[in-house]
N, C-alpha and C positions, 0 to 999 in steps of 0.2 A: 504494500498499500506507500503511496506516496505521501508524504508527510511537510504536508506543504507550512512554511514555518512564515508568520502572520508580519507584516510591512510593521514600526512600528508607525505612530501617528505624524509627526516632524516629517518623516520621510517620507511617508506619503501623502505627503500637502507638499511636498518638493517638488515628488514629482512629478504631479500635478503644473504645476509651474515650473519645471520644464518642455512639459508636453506646451502649453501658453507662449513658452518663448518662439516654439516651433513658424507662431505666429508672429513673428519679429522681419523687419523689414529692413535692417541693420545689417553694411557688409562688412560692420569693423566687429564687434561685439554683440546680440544678442539677450535684452531679458525677462524673461520672465517673473511674473507676481500672484499672488491670491490674500484676498483678505482674509480671514479667515473669525470669526467671532459663535462659539455658545458649538462649536466642531460644526460650523454652515458656513459653508463660505460663501460668501459676502458678493465678492465681484473680484475681477480679472486681468490683465493686461498683462501689454510687453510693448515692445519698443519698436515706434512706427511715426510718421513723419503726421502731423496733423490730418485734420478726416479731408479729402480732396485736396488734398497735397501730388507732389511728385515726393514715390521714397527711394531713399537709394537706390532698394537696388532695380529699380526701374527707367533711375539716371544713368542708373552704372558707374557709377564713382561716390568717393566717400571724400567730400572735404578732407573732412579732419586727418582724413589716411593720407590724402595726397601735399597735405602743406604736414605732414607728418608730427601734429599736435602731440604730445606725450600724453596715456592713458590719465585722466582725474585734473586737466587743465581746457582752457577754452572751449569748453559745454556753448555758449553760444555762437557754434559754427555750426554746431550739429543739427541734422532736420527734423530728427527723432524727439518725440515725448516719453520722456523715461516709462520703462514700466511703473512705476511703481505712481508716479500721477495720474499714467490711464488709470490704474485699481480704484483708485482714490478718488477721480473723478467719478464714478459709474456707481460710485455709494453715497445713499444718505453719508450727513454727517452723523448723527443718531447710529447710524451701523458703525462707524467707524471707532466709535469713542471705549475703548480697553478691549480691541482683537488685535490681532497679529499678520507681521507681510510677513512672508513668504517669498527669499527671494530668490533668483536661481539667475547665475549668468552661464554664456558658450561664447568663446574667442570663435571667430567666423571663419576667420586661417585655417587653426584646429582643427577645433571642431573640441577642444578639450573642456571644460570647468574654468571656470575667467577665476583665476587667483586670489586669496585676498579678496576676491570681491564684494562691496560694499557699496549701501548709497551716498550716492553724491552729497555735495555736501546745501544742494539748494533741494536734491532732496528728502536733502536731513530738515531740512525745515520745514517743508510740507505734509512730513508722514508724522511733527511732532505739531505740527497747528488739525491734522485730522483728526490726533487725538490717540495713536494707536498707542498700543500698549508695548508693544515688544518687534522686533522682528530677527526676521532665523532666517539665515544667508548660509544656503550648499557648500560645502569647502570640498566633502567628495562625495563616492555616489551615496557612504551612507555617514558621514561624516560634516559635523552642519556647527554654525556658532551661534547662538541664542541672545542678542542683546537686548538691554533694557533702556526706550526711547529714555527715561529719563537721565541715563551716562551720558546723550545727547545734548538735554539741557545742563545739566551740572557740565560736560565738558564739551563746551560752545568753545570747536574750532575754527568759529570766524573771530578769535579773539585768542587765539594761535600770539605771535609777536609780543601784543600785547601783557598777559600778564601769564607772561615766562612759562608758553606749554611747552 
């Protein structure tokens, strides 16, 4: 008899977020997000250009890639709305309060999970304002990081130089 090992709940939701990212249209890195509250999926989001605008896969290039912009810099050049934001704007604020956001990223050149993935500084601000309580980010097929959003509030990365962080 085949013994089925049940997937733990966090990896179950991360697996779903990884499936969601396959709808992404970024040529560089695609991310998938799902927001869960009380064991119910509230919304999903993936990386892609704003509705009715052409995606990078449609125009055939990534401006940030062409300019060799390092990861984590100059997001204003990016055509995509990040997966976290797309998931947040698809949900009501009341349903977001106290929820968990699951995040998975894949490098489109290698197909590997994005190493040390994290929300960018703008997405962190949006996640904080949405009232999301925790973010769980996939590191490997079975391992993930658990981030308390309160930590992003307490350790304000926008004040790095000013507070000696």
